[in-house]
C-alpha positions as CSV (number, residue, x, y, z in Angstrom):
1,M,-11.9,-4.1,-8.3
2,L,-8.8,-2.0,-9.0
3,T,-7.4,-2.5,-12.5
4,R,-3.9,-1.6,-13.7
5,E,-5.3,1.3,-15.6
6,R,-7.1,2.6,-12.5
7,I,-3.9,2.4,-10.5
8,K,-2.0,4.3,-13.2
9,T,-4.5,7.1,-13.0
10,L,-4.6,7.2,-9.3
11,A,-2.0,10.0,-9.1
12,G,-4.2,12.2,-11.3
13,V,-7.3,11.6,-9.1
14,V,-5.7,12.3,-5.7
15,S,-6.0,16.0,-5.2
16,N,-5.0,18.6,-2.7
17,E,-8.6,19.6,-2.3
18,M,-9.4,16.1,-1.1
19,N,-6.3,15.4,1.0
20,G,-4.6,18.6,2.0
21,P,-1.3,17.7,3.6
22,L,-1.8,14.0,2.9
23,L,-1.2,14.8,-0.8
24,T,2.5,15.3,0.1
25,L,2.7,11.9,1.8
26,Y,0.9,10.3,-1.1
27,K,3.4,11.7,-3.6
28,Y,6.3,10.4,-1.5
29,A,4.8,6.9,-1.3
30,H,3.9,6.9,-5.0
31,N,7.4,7.9,-5.9
32,G,9.1,5.5,-3.4
33,D,10.9,8.2,-1.5
34,W,11.5,6.4,1.8
35,D,13.6,9.2,3.4
36,A,10.9,11.7,2.8
37,I,8.2,9.4,4.1
38,K,10.2,8.6,7.2
39,T,10.7,12.3,7.9
40,Y,7.0,13.1,7.3
41,L,5.9,10.2,9.7
42,S,8.3,11.3,12.4
43,H,6.4,14.6,12.5
44,Y,2.9,13.1,12.0
45,P,3.0,9.5,13.2
46,N,-0.8,9.1,13.0
47,A,-0.5,9.6,9.2
48,R,0.6,5.9,9.0
49,K,-3.1,5.0,9.2
50,A,-4.6,8.0,7.4
51,M,-6.9,7.1,4.5
52,I,-6.0,8.9,1.3
53,K,-9.0,9.8,-0.9
54,P,-10.7,8.9,-3.2
55,Y,-9.8,5.1,-2.8
56,G,-9.2,5.1,0.9
57,G,-5.8,3.5,0.9
58,T,-3.0,4.3,3.3
59,T,0.5,5.3,2.5
60,F,1.2,1.6,2.7
61,H,-1.4,0.8,0.0
62,V,0.1,3.5,-2.2
63,A,3.6,2.2,-1.9
64,A,2.5,-1.4,-2.5
65,F,0.4,-0.5,-5.5
66,S,3.3,1.5,-6.9
67,G,5.6,-1.5,-6.4
68,H,8.1,0.1,-4.0
69,L,9.5,-2.9,-2.0
70,R,11.9,-0.9,0.2
71,V,9.2,1.5,1.3
72,V,6.8,-1.5,2.1
73,E,9.6,-3.3,4.0
74,E,10.3,-0.1,6.1
75,L,6.6,0.6,6.7
76,V,6.1,-3.0,7.9
77,K,8.7,-2.3,10.6
78,L,6.9,0.8,11.7
79,M,3.3,-0.3,11.6
80,S,1.2,-2.3,14.0
81,V,-0.7,-5.4,12.8
82,E,-3.9,-3.4,13.0
83,E,-2.5,-0.8,10.7
84,L,-1.2,-3.4,8.3
85,E,-4.7,-4.9,8.1
86,I,-6.4,-1.7,7.1
87,Q,-8.5,-2.1,4.0
88,D,-9.0,0.5,1.3
89,N,-12.5,1.3,0.0
90,Q,-12.4,-1.8,-2.2
91,G,-11.6,-4.1,0.7
92,N,-7.9,-4.6,-0.3
93,T,-5.2,-4.9,2.4
94,G,-1.6,-4.1,1.7
95,L,-1.0,-7.8,1.1
96,S,-3.6,-8.1,-1.6
97,S,-2.3,-4.9,-3.1
98,A,1.2,-6.4,-3.3
99,A,-0.2,-9.6,-4.8
100,F,-2.2,-7.6,-7.3
101,V,0.9,-5.8,-8.7
102,G,2.8,-9.1,-8.7
103,K,5.5,-8.3,-6.2
104,R,6.0,-11.7,-4.5
105,K,8.9,-10.5,-2.2
106,M,6.7,-7.7,-1.0
107,A,3.8,-10.0,-0.3
108,E,6.1,-12.4,1.5
109,C,7.4,-9.6,3.7
110,L,3.9,-8.7,4.7
111,A,2.9,-12.3,5.3
112,M,5.9,-12.8,7.7
113,A,4.9,-9.6,9.6
114,T,1.5,-10.9,10.5
115,M,0.0,-14.4,10.2
116,D,-3.5,-12.8,10.6
117,L,-3.3,-11.6,7.0
118,I,-2.8,-15.1,5.7
119,S,-6.0,-16.6,4.5
120,Y,-7.4,-16.2,1.0
121,N,-4.5,-13.8,0.4
122,V,-2.0,-16.7,0.5
123,L,-3.5,-17.9,-2.8
124,L,-2.9,-14.5,-4.3
125,V,0.8,-14.6,-3.2
126,L,1.3,-18.0,-4.7
127,K,-0.3,-16.9,-8.0
128,C,1.3,-13.5,-8.2
129,S,4.1,-14.8,-10.5
130,V,1.5,-15.6,-13.2
131,K,1.5,-12.8,-15.8
132,D,-1.5,-10.6,-15.8
133,F,-3.1,-12.4,-12.9
134,T,-6.1,-10.5,-11.6
135,P,-7.6,-11.5,-8.2
């Protein structure tokens, strides 16, 4: 289970040795730089589904965990349902990541993009306004 402290230290754990060129994409997503992400993905479209080590999240997971609504909304437009359903190493989808950080609008955006993601995660979306809620 990811904790808030673990998310905060994620940037320090993601290294160039592990990820090579994906480290750049990670930084863009972590900082919420949509224009840089869009440019990167236009050159490397398969990077949308690349798993960034050590937690195995995609750019989408990183943006959701970092709380960047605009980036998440734009990635939802670019990604397929299958890409949106990718789980990180802990089994979290982007929707559960959004619920975890308490971004209701982000989770609603994802839920509207694909009904397949709605199951147990709906409960997380409904509860994400509760302070310090941990799924």
